[in-house]
C-alpha positions as CSV (number, residue, x, y, z in Angstrom):
1,M,0.0,0.0,0.0
2,N,2.5,2.6,-1.3
3,L,0.2,5.6,-2.1
4,S,-1.3,8.2,0.2
5,V,-4.5,10.2,-0.4
6,K,-2.4,13.1,-1.6
7,D,-0.6,10.7,-4.1
8,A,-3.8,9.3,-5.3
9,A,-5.4,12.7,-5.9
10,R,-2.3,13.8,-7.9
11,I,-2.3,10.7,-10.0
12,L,-6.0,10.9,-10.8
13,N,-6.0,14.7,-11.2
14,V,-8.7,15.3,-8.6
15,T,-8.8,16.9,-5.2
16,E,-8.1,15.1,-2.0
17,K,-11.7,15.9,-0.9
18,T,-12.9,13.9,-3.9
19,I,-10.7,11.0,-2.9
20,Y,-12.1,11.0,0.6
21,R,-15.6,11.1,-0.8
22,W,-14.9,8.1,-3.0
23,I,-13.5,6.3,0.0
24,K,-16.6,7.1,2.1
25,Q,-18.8,5.8,-0.7
26,D,-16.7,2.7,-1.1
27,L,-16.1,3.5,-4.7
28,I,-12.3,3.4,-4.8
29,P,-9.9,0.5,-3.8
30,A,-8.4,1.8,-0.5
31,Y,-6.9,0.2,2.5
32,R,-6.5,1.2,6.2
33,V,-2.8,0.9,7.2
34,N,-1.9,2.1,10.7
35,G,-5.0,4.3,10.7
36,Q,-4.2,5.9,7.4
37,N,-5.8,5.5,3.9
38,R,-3.4,3.8,1.5
39,F,-3.7,2.7,-2.1
40,N,-2.0,0.1,-4.3
41,Q,-0.7,1.8,-7.4
42,S,-1.5,-0.9,-9.9
43,E,-5.0,-1.4,-8.4
44,L,-5.6,2.4,-8.5
45,I,-4.6,2.7,-12.1
46,E,-6.7,-0.3,-13.1
47,W,-9.7,1.2,-11.3
48,A,-9.2,4.6,-13.0
49,T,-8.7,3.2,-16.5
50,S,-11.8,0.9,-16.2
51,R,-13.8,4.1,-15.6
52,R,-12.0,5.8,-18.5
53,M,-10.5,8.4,-16.2
54,G,-7.3,10.3,-17.1
55,V,-4.1,9.2,-15.2
56,A,-1.1,11.5,-14.7
57,P,2.1,10.4,-16.6
58,E,4.0,10.1,-13.3
59,A,2.0,7.0,-12.4
60,F,4.0,5.0,-15.0
61,E,7.4,6.2,-13.9
62,E,9.5,3.3,-12.8
63,P,13.2,4.1,-12.7
64,E,14.4,0.5,-13.1
65,E,12.5,0.3,-16.4
66,A,13.1,3.8,-17.6
67,A,15.4,2.7,-20.4
68,T,12.6,0.5,-21.9
69,P,10.3,2.5,-24.3
70,L,6.6,2.2,-23.5
71,P,4.7,0.2,-26.2
72,L,2.5,1.9,-28.7
73,L,-1.1,0.8,-28.7
74,T,-1.2,0.5,-32.5
75,D,1.9,-1.8,-32.5
76,S,0.5,-3.9,-29.7
77,L,-2.9,-4.3,-31.5
78,E,-1.1,-5.3,-34.7
79,A,1.0,-7.8,-32.7
80,G,-2.1,-9.3,-30.9
81,G,-4.4,-9.2,-33.9
82,I,-8.1,-9.1,-34.3
83,I,-10.4,-12.1,-33.9
84,Y,-13.8,-12.1,-35.6
85,R,-16.8,-14.3,-34.5
86,L,-15.2,-15.7,-31.4
87,D,-17.4,-18.6,-30.1
88,G,-18.8,-19.1,-26.6
89,T,-22.0,-18.9,-24.7
90,S,-20.6,-18.0,-21.3
91,R,-17.9,-15.8,-20.0
92,N,-15.5,-18.6,-19.1
93,E,-16.1,-20.4,-22.4
94,V,-15.4,-17.2,-24.3
95,L,-12.2,-16.7,-22.3
96,G,-11.1,-20.2,-23.0
97,N,-11.6,-19.8,-26.7
98,L,-9.9,-16.4,-26.6
99,V,-6.8,-17.9,-24.9
100,N,-6.6,-20.6,-27.5
101,N,-6.5,-18.0,-30.3
102,L,-4.1,-15.5,-28.7
103,R,-0.7,-14.9,-30.3
104,L,1.4,-15.8,-27.2
105,S,5.2,-15.9,-26.7
106,D,6.7,-19.4,-26.6
107,G,6.6,-20.8,-23.1
108,V,3.4,-19.0,-21.9
109,D,1.2,-21.5,-20.2
110,K,-2.3,-21.2,-21.7
111,D,-4.0,-23.1,-18.9
112,Y,-2.4,-20.8,-16.3
113,L,-3.3,-17.7,-18.3
114,L,-7.0,-18.8,-18.5
115,K,-7.0,-19.4,-14.8
116,V,-5.7,-15.9,-14.0
117,L,-8.1,-14.3,-16.5
118,I,-11.0,-16.0,-14.8
119,A,-9.6,-15.1,-11.3
120,R,-9.4,-11.5,-12.4
121,E,-13.0,-11.5,-13.5
122,E,-14.1,-13.1,-10.2
123,L,-12.3,-10.4,-8.3
124,A,-14.0,-7.6,-10.3
125,S,-15.4,-7.6,-13.8
126,T,-13.2,-6.1,-16.4
127,S,-16.2,-4.8,-18.3
128,V,-16.1,-1.1,-19.0
129,G,-19.7,-1.0,-20.1
130,A,-21.4,-0.4,-23.5
131,G,-20.7,-4.1,-24.4
132,I,-16.9,-3.9,-24.0
133,A,-14.6,-5.7,-21.6
134,I,-10.8,-5.7,-21.2
135,P,-9.8,-9.1,-19.8
136,H,-6.2,-9.1,-18.5
137,P,-4.1,-10.7,-15.8
138,R,-3.7,-8.8,-12.6
139,N,0.0,-9.5,-12.4
140,P,1.3,-9.8,-16.0
141,V,4.9,-10.5,-15.0
142,L,4.0,-14.0,-13.9
143,L,3.2,-15.0,-17.5
144,H,6.8,-14.5,-18.8
145,T,5.7,-13.1,-22.1
146,T,8.3,-11.3,-24.2
147,Q,6.2,-8.7,-26.0
148,P,3.2,-6.6,-25.3
149,T,0.0,-7.5,-27.2
150,V,-3.5,-6.2,-27.3
151,T,-6.0,-8.6,-29.0
152,L,-9.4,-7.4,-30.1
153,A,-12.1,-10.1,-30.3
154,F,-15.6,-9.7,-31.6
155,L,-18.0,-12.3,-30.0
156,E,-20.3,-14.5,-32.0
157,N,-22.8,-14.3,-29.1
158,P,-22.9,-11.5,-26.5
159,V,-22.3,-12.9,-23.0
160,D,-22.6,-11.7,-19.4
161,F,-19.5,-10.2,-18.0
162,R,-21.3,-8.8,-15.0
163,S,-21.2,-5.3,-16.4
164,L,-22.4,-2.5,-14.1
165,D,-24.6,-1.2,-16.9
166,G,-26.3,-4.6,-17.2
167,L,-25.4,-5.0,-20.9
168,D,-23.9,-8.2,-22.2
169,T,-20.4,-8.0,-23.6
170,K,-19.8,-8.4,-27.3
171,I,-16.3,-6.9,-27.7
172,L,-13.1,-7.9,-25.9
173,F,-9.7,-6.3,-25.7
174,C,-7.2,-8.7,-24.1
175,V,-4.0,-7.0,-22.8
176,I,-0.9,-9.1,-22.2
177,S,2.4,-7.4,-21.3
178,P,5.9,-8.4,-20.1
179,T,6.1,-5.6,-17.5
180,L,3.7,-3.9,-15.1
181,R,4.7,-0.6,-16.5
182,A,3.8,-1.6,-20.1
183,H,0.6,-3.3,-18.8
184,L,-0.7,-0.2,-17.0
185,H,0.3,2.1,-19.9
186,L,-1.6,0.0,-22.4
187,L,-4.7,-0.1,-20.2
188,S,-4.6,3.6,-19.8
189,M,-4.1,4.2,-23.6
190,L,-6.9,1.8,-24.4
191,G,-9.2,3.6,-22.0
192,Y,-8.3,6.9,-23.8
193,A,-8.8,5.5,-27.3
194,L,-12.3,4.2,-26.3
195,K,-13.3,7.8,-25.8
196,D,-12.6,8.6,-29.4
197,N,-15.8,8.5,-31.5
198,T,-14.1,7.4,-34.7
199,F,-12.4,4.5,-33.1
200,R,-15.5,3.5,-31.1
201,Q,-17.6,3.5,-34.3
202,A,-15.0,1.4,-36.1
203,I,-15.2,-1.4,-33.5
204,E,-19.0,-1.0,-32.9
205,L,-19.5,-1.6,-36.7
206,T,-17.0,-4.5,-36.7
207,E,-15.0,-2.9,-39.4
208,S,-12.1,-4.5,-41.2
209,R,-8.7,-4.9,-39.6
210,E,-7.3,-2.1,-41.8
211,K,-10.0,0.4,-40.9
212,I,-9.8,-0.4,-37.2
213,V,-6.0,0.0,-37.0
214,D,-6.3,3.2,-39.1
215,A,-8.9,4.6,-36.8
216,L,-6.6,3.8,-33.8
217,R,-3.7,5.6,-35.5
218,Q,-5.8,8.7,-35.7
219,V,-6.3,8.7,-31.9
220,K,-3.9,11.1,-30.3
221,N,-2.0,9.7,-27.3
222,G,-3.1,11.9,-24.4
223,M,0.0,11.2,-22.5
224,G,3.7,11.4,-23.0
225,G,3.9,14.7,-24.7
226,G,1.4,14.0,-27.5
227,N,2.9,10.9,-29.0
228,R,0.6,8.7,-30.9
229,G,-0.5,5.4,-29.2
């Protein structure tokens, strides 16, 4: 639990008063440590990105990995690919079929990956509403993958991902990364991209791979000095 209320407010670009209100309403993942409110950085960023909130760039600063460039969302999507008409009539069945179709690094245990994806959903749904979910492992480092990937999958049949808006899920973005820094960065960039009308329309209309990637290239990266994601 490494972040204080002040830290959390700075990272989420809100006031400390807002953080305390969210704590009181039990909306934000907070812990009591020695009588003080504390936050886990990765949980806080996951919580924020799932609600499509902006996150300050400093949240991704990790000195030990500073020499490694952050992945581009477009590159990660091209590496992960797009799956059309993914079968499955339940959440777990869809996740199982998704894992079997992922472009994974050699040595990644698919059975283990499926277990951690299901465990993550049981902990809290990765649905972001409007028929979209972003399944991902809570601790990506344990997978021992060598490259960051984002895989877009269109479901043959919408399924229940326990979304807060009550809508069944029909679109998945599966994020797999070799480091926590890259993982959180991709989640944040994906949350930003989903606010863009052109990109949202491309995925909602189940456009071709070329049109979807092109729409994503047109989305300006809202962090890192305006680089494209």
